[in-house]
Residue, then its C-alpha position, 0 to 999 in steps of 0.5 A: m263185522m261179525k261182533g256187531f252182528l252177534k250183538h244186534h241179534g242178542a240184543s234183538n233176541i232179548a227185545k223179543a223175549v222181553i215182549l213176550l214175557l209182558a204179554l204172558i204177564f198181560l195174559y195170564t195175571p188175571i187168570m193166576t189171581l183168580v186161582v189163588y183167590s179161589f183158595n181164600e178162606s174169606k168170604m170177601v174175594t179181595i181180601w186174603t185171609t188164609f189159604s183153605l179149600h172151603w169153597y171147593n168144598v161149598l162148590v161140589h154141594d151146590s146142587a144149581i151149579i152142578s145141574a147148570l154145568c151138567m146142562s151145559l156140557t151135555i148141550a155142548v158136547m151135542a151142539a159140537s157132534a152135530s156143528v162136525i157133521i153138518g161142517t163136513m157136508a157142507a165143507f164136501v159141497m163147497v169144495r168138491v161139489r161141480q159149481f151150481a146155481g145158488e153156490s154163492a148164497f150158499m156159502l154166504f148163509m153157511t158162514a152168515p152166523m159168524v159176522l151177525p151180533e149174537v143179539i141179532t141172532g138171538l132176538a131172531l131165534l126167539l121169535l122162531y121159537v114164539t111161532l113154532g111153539d104154537f106147533i112144536p111144543v119143544f120150542a115152546d118149552r125151551g128147553i135143552i132141545a132149543i138151546w141145542v138147535a140154537h148152538v148149533t146155528f152159530c157153531s156149524a158155520y166156525a166148524t163148515v171153515v175149519i174143515r173147508s180150509r182142511f178139504i182144500e188141501l187134500d190130495t184128489s189122487v189118492e181118492e181116484a187111485a181108490k176109485d179105480l180100484g173099486a171103491g165105493p164114493l162111502k168107502v172113499f170118505f170114510a176109509i181116505m177122505l176121513p182119516s185125512l180130515m181127522p185133525a180138522e174135525v177135532a179142531a172143529f169139534l173143540l171149537s164148537f165145543t168151547m163157544s157152546m160151552d161159552d155162550l151167554v147172550i143167544t142163550s139167555f134169549i132164548a132158555g126157558p125158566e128150567s134151563t139154566t147153563l152154566p154161563m148164565l148161572i156165573f152172571s147171575s151170580i156175578r150181578r148179585g155180588l162175586s162169590p169166592e165159589i164161582n172163583a173156584l169153579a173157574a179154577i177147576i175149569i183152567f186146571v181142566a182145560s190146561i190139562g187137554t191142552f197139554i194133551g193135545w200139544l203132548s200129541m202133537v209133539r209125538k206125532q211129529k217126532r214120529i213123522a221125523a223119525d219115517v222120514a229119516k228112515a225113508q231117506a236112509e233107505a233111499k241112500r242105501e238103494r242108490e249106494s248098493s246101485m252104484l257098487g252094481g254099476l261099478r262092479g258090472 
């Protein structure tokens, strides 16, 4: 019976390993192919000739791509920062403020950009900017500020959902204890609530940053002729014909994202080890206290 049990679980583990391997191959083969062909010297993307860093050198000296990359990074950082602030305030209202008139509508409007098609959102923002352009020059130019405002409209919805899920799990007893000791609302928020929310804040920032960097549809609707982001530039380049220079750019982005992911994973592993060590230390101290109390009782 034991032999059959081990045989069944061994076959199950092998099947799981095979399925996982096939899934990884399906997901990462196109990415690895792109990275490999970024080192191809030929102008033909799908024909391998010799190993070369030629297209990386061309990429570094391409002012259009560098300018588009800087604009995308600037907008993404600004949009992610604003989205985290708005998402934190919205999550606080949803979780900590008592029920108020229009609460359901407030939650609906905060999360609506998540389900609206990007084409509808882009068209609505375009019409809004055309209307506001007669009064506010920033929207008439449709430059970096206009794109930033548009990105905040949908990134803040995702940030709100992420931060709200963490807000719900917070233990209010610590906050109540701090208030009893004389701490004001701002002191409680920045000294107690914000550190507890920090993992969700970081996750919301990274998610908003990624979505802003990746957005093409909404930006294409509202961007002016002098405002070209990296996704817009890549899309227009591919329509004219795929260039190995785009492969090199994609390979660099993949490398940077992989390094960031590895650092985040390493930080999480270290934090888990530190928590496990603290728990083990606390358990050891509790065990020593129990043993000492038992010895004291025996002596008494």
